[in-house]
C-alpha angles and dihedrals in degrees: 000000000000120000122243091255090051091053093050091050089050090052092050092049091058092068095056095047128035121019103263137143129222121210126191112212125185109234098207113058114181101171133080134201110328091021092277108171116232121195117209089201090055091048091050087061087074108087095221093053092046092049094047093050092044092047096050097041094045092047092053094041094054093058117096116238110222134189113216129191124220090277090056093248118138117257115223110200141119093283093053089052091052096049096038106031118017124358091189141345096276106048138035125233095256095055091041095055092041090053093049094049094045091049092049092053098041100034102027092236137058124192137191128177115229110223113209141181102207104312095336119103111231103172150339124234126192117234127204107244090224089069095052129091120181115220115200128187111209133193109252092217102046105014090231115152107252099176138001130205135178122225108204113178106315096336133087119216131193114242091249090063097054127067107218121187112191124200116202110338136191097192105028090245110067124044123221120221119243086230091062092056090045094049097118093046091046091051092051091047093049091048090050091052091046091050092050091047092049093047096051096038088056092056091257089293121156131212118255149141134272113220120200134182113255133004126309129201121229094265092051091049092051093046092049092048091048093049090051092050091046089055091051094046093051089095099029094280092314108106117208124194122006132328110212117222113205136199100017094311116163130192119216120183115224101177123098108249121228093255092055091044089050089230096165092046091049092051091051091049091049089062093054094043095051092044088061091060093051095041092237125136114241089237088065089062092048098262097140097163093112103026141108134180092265094050093047091051092049093045091053089061090043090054090056096046101036105030109024103031096064090050092047091050090049092053092044092053092049094048091045095051098041105035101040128066121229090262093047092050089060090055107029139050127198111215140163117241101231094182087087089074089065095052094092091050101067094181094054091042093052092048091048095052093041092055094047092046094050093053093046098251096120132030125218093258093048089054092045090051091054092054094044098255128137118258119257131218114276089007096126095076122108121223136195130192114255103188092104128068140168122270112277096025119133093002096310117150114273 
């Protein structure tokens, strides 16, 4: 691999030779149209956003990452230990994958430096997207990306030495946060929560007017307003007992109450609307208003195929292309073991293993290994059912 200085010299040489253009692109974009700042920490204060991010990142992080050879047997080597046990000396694999997936969703991009000794991978280290700038070298004639580098702090890394998980992207280089696309929905949801908090913190009191008989000067108006507010603030804005109105005074509310503003309905809709952006069923975030056992079971499978599988494939492709050499890619595959998602559903797990055992796909010991049991004697044999045959066989009618 080239050193950082060699890379920089190579970049400089491009300007004096062929006609090319270099563009410097910030990797972490945290603004949307009109340069409106969007805080991922603020968005995570919404229960539906927190639950969606936690659900997706935890689901991916719990899956083992396995290296298989061309015979589909697991490879046990230093690289498999790094990707499936401990990426580096400061973090375990679960937290590392969870951090990458959360960063990809909330920030649009997730980065990890690949530490090598020669061509051997020795570790993976997460990098804060705020410290990363993507440098692209484009063809002046066509604008096609010819080369890509990552500037992290004061160092420049070749693309092959940086894992880069991209969320949705418009240019194939920079990822766009899910929060940026959901900005309008997030704003409405945050406003709904703020309205509810303000309403309940004020003792469910509404704004209004005090009407009196006759005219009041400015001092009388101020004194009357102050006495009314003092009465309300006696119990921290939550009046208890009775407020006495004197001299023909009358109170008329002028605020829209929560029922008229459909506050509860809006908060329920916010859950469904935000779930669309994350690709998560509302039942997964504990909105059970329109659910049944059959729909929950079907949506669990949908979550794996529609939400998780694209993320898993994205990570697999990045690990495959960055961690394996050309020769290793012809012999090995890096894959997630998705059977772990069925371990909490004993009925589905039993049906899954039973089907694969009966058609000779898995042996008893292979199944026992997947559920953390010791192998048994003669358990490596594969069996198939033989109670079916073709027409005409063994004297059957043709």
